[in-house]
C-alpha positions as CSV (number, residue, x, y, z in Angstrom):
1,M,84.2,36.4,-38.8
2,F,84.8,32.9,-37.8
3,T,81.8,30.1,-38.2
4,K,80.0,28.8,-35.1
5,P,78.5,25.4,-34.8
6,Q,75.0,26.7,-34.7
7,D,75.6,28.1,-38.5
8,I,76.4,24.5,-39.5
9,V,72.8,23.3,-38.1
10,V,71.2,26.4,-39.9
11,A,73.4,25.2,-43.1
12,L,72.2,21.7,-43.3
13,K,68.6,22.6,-42.2
14,L,68.3,25.6,-45.2
15,S,70.0,22.6,-47.4
16,L,66.7,20.7,-47.2
17,S,64.5,23.4,-48.5
18,N,66.9,25.8,-49.5
19,S,65.1,28.6,-48.8
20,I,64.3,31.2,-45.8
21,S,60.6,31.3,-45.5
22,S,61.0,33.8,-42.2
23,Y,64.2,33.6,-39.5
24,A,61.5,33.1,-36.7
25,E,60.1,30.2,-38.4
26,L,63.3,28.7,-39.2
27,G,64.4,29.5,-35.4
28,K,61.2,27.7,-33.8
29,S,62.1,24.6,-36.0
30,L,65.3,24.6,-34.7
31,G,64.9,25.8,-30.8
32,M,67.1,29.0,-32.0
33,S,66.0,32.5,-31.8
34,A,65.2,34.2,-34.7
35,S,68.4,36.7,-34.0
36,E,70.7,33.4,-33.8
37,V,69.8,32.5,-37.2
38,H,69.8,35.5,-38.7
39,A,73.5,36.1,-37.3
40,A,74.1,32.0,-38.7
41,V,72.8,33.4,-42.1
42,R,75.1,36.3,-41.9
43,R,78.1,34.4,-41.1
44,L,77.2,31.6,-43.4
45,Q,77.3,34.2,-46.3
46,E,80.7,35.7,-45.3
47,A,82.1,32.2,-45.6
48,R,80.7,31.8,-49.1
49,L,78.6,28.6,-48.0
50,L,74.8,30.8,-49.1
51,D,74.9,32.9,-52.0
52,P,73.9,36.7,-50.6
53,E,71.4,37.3,-53.1
54,T,69.3,34.6,-53.1
55,K,70.7,33.2,-49.4
56,Q,70.6,29.4,-50.8
57,V,73.2,26.7,-50.1
58,R,76.0,26.8,-52.0
59,F,75.9,23.2,-52.0
60,E,79.6,22.2,-53.1
61,A,80.8,24.8,-51.0
62,L,78.8,23.0,-48.0
63,R,79.9,20.1,-49.0
64,N,83.5,20.8,-49.0
65,F,83.3,22.8,-45.6
66,L,81.5,19.5,-44.0
67,V,84.1,17.1,-44.9
68,H,87.5,19.2,-44.7
69,G,86.7,22.1,-41.9
70,V,83.7,20.6,-39.9
71,P,86.1,17.9,-38.3
72,Y,88.8,20.5,-37.3
73,A,86.7,23.4,-36.5
74,F,84.2,21.2,-34.0
75,P,86.1,18.5,-32.8
76,V,84.7,16.3,-30.5
77,S,85.1,13.5,-28.5
78,P,83.0,11.0,-26.8
79,K,82.7,11.3,-23.1
80,A,80.9,9.7,-20.1
81,V,78.1,7.3,-20.5
82,T,74.4,8.6,-20.4
83,R,71.7,8.1,-22.0
84,G,70.4,10.3,-25.2
85,M,69.8,10.0,-28.7
86,P,72.0,8.0,-31.1
87,T,74.3,10.3,-33.5
88,A,76.8,9.2,-35.9
89,W,77.0,5.5,-36.7
90,A,74.6,4.9,-34.4
91,A,72.4,6.7,-35.7
92,P,69.3,5.3,-38.4
93,A,71.3,7.3,-41.1
94,M,74.3,4.9,-40.8
95,S,73.3,2.2,-38.5
96,D,72.5,-0.2,-41.2
97,K,75.9,0.7,-42.8
98,I,78.0,0.0,-40.2
99,S,78.6,-3.0,-37.5
100,A,79.9,-1.0,-34.4
101,A,79.4,-3.8,-31.6
102,D,82.9,-3.1,-30.3
103,Q,82.3,0.2,-29.1
104,M,79.7,2.2,-27.3
105,P,77.2,4.0,-29.4
106,P,77.8,7.4,-29.6
107,V,74.8,10.0,-28.5
108,W,73.7,13.5,-28.0
109,P,73.0,13.7,-24.1
110,D,69.2,14.1,-24.0
111,P,66.8,13.4,-20.9
112,D,64.0,11.9,-23.7
113,G,66.6,9.6,-25.2
114,K,66.2,5.9,-24.8
115,V,70.1,4.7,-25.7
116,Q,72.9,4.8,-23.4
117,G,75.9,5.2,-24.6
118,A,78.9,7.6,-24.8
119,A,78.1,11.5,-24.4
120,V,78.8,13.5,-27.7
121,Q,78.4,16.8,-27.3
122,P,75.8,18.3,-30.2
123,L,77.0,21.4,-32.6
124,Y,74.0,23.0,-30.7
125,P,72.3,22.5,-27.3
126,S,68.4,22.1,-29.2
127,V,70.2,19.7,-31.9
128,P,68.0,16.8,-30.0
129,G,64.9,18.5,-30.0
130,A,65.5,20.0,-33.8
131,A,66.4,16.1,-34.9
132,R,63.2,14.5,-33.2
133,R,61.1,17.1,-35.2
134,D,62.8,16.4,-38.7
135,P,64.2,13.1,-39.5
136,E,65.8,14.6,-42.8
137,L,68.0,16.9,-40.7
138,Y,68.5,14.6,-38.0
139,R,70.1,12.2,-40.6
140,L,72.1,15.1,-42.0
141,L,73.3,16.0,-38.0
142,A,74.1,12.5,-37.9
143,L,76.4,12.1,-40.6
144,A,77.9,15.5,-39.8
145,D,78.5,14.4,-36.6
146,A,80.1,11.1,-37.7
147,L,82.9,13.2,-39.9
148,R,83.3,14.7,-36.2
149,I,84.0,11.9,-34.3
150,G,84.3,8.8,-36.7
151,R,87.2,6.8,-37.7
152,A,88.3,6.7,-41.5
153,R,85.6,4.2,-42.7
154,E,82.5,6.1,-41.0
155,R,83.6,9.6,-42.2
156,A,84.3,7.7,-45.7
157,I,80.7,6.5,-45.7
158,A,79.4,9.9,-44.1
159,E,80.8,11.7,-46.8
160,K,79.5,9.9,-49.7
161,E,75.8,10.1,-47.5
162,L,76.3,14.1,-47.2
163,G,77.4,14.1,-51.2
164,L,74.1,12.4,-52.5
165,H,72.1,14.6,-50.2
166,L,73.5,17.8,-51.5
167,N,73.9,16.5,-55.1
168,R,70.2,15.8,-54.7
169,H,69.0,19.2,-53.6
170,A,71.2,21.0,-55.7
171,H,69.7,19.9,-58.8
172,A,65.9,19.8,-57.6
């Protein structure tokens, strides 16, 4: 079974708490149905990114997949100009580390967004709403997008930041 883009969203959310309270609660926080979350957890277990017994994130495996798999499995190219929510290097997670004045900021199309930029398809349609509700998840999703669309420098910064997050939570 192949991993789907929403599985990455679920894995990143689980990396923040490393436990599943209920599929319904997790789904509500992510803007997904309980059955979508359950299926994502099953695929993550099959991909060996979650422990099947404890349902806890395997942090090193997740880091490796984010860095080496996600850019190829879920590539995206910024498209038309739209209003939305900043992602990748334009998001708060990286905006203080990257100066990208020569290009339009990447954004997730979002009617509530306040930034004009190049449209980037999020990993799942509910990502902007989930990111608004959870700033830490927003940070991780933006870093994952930097891996998906960034140049070498942006990808290196995102890899380092994701590694720090995953190491911190693995040893918490």
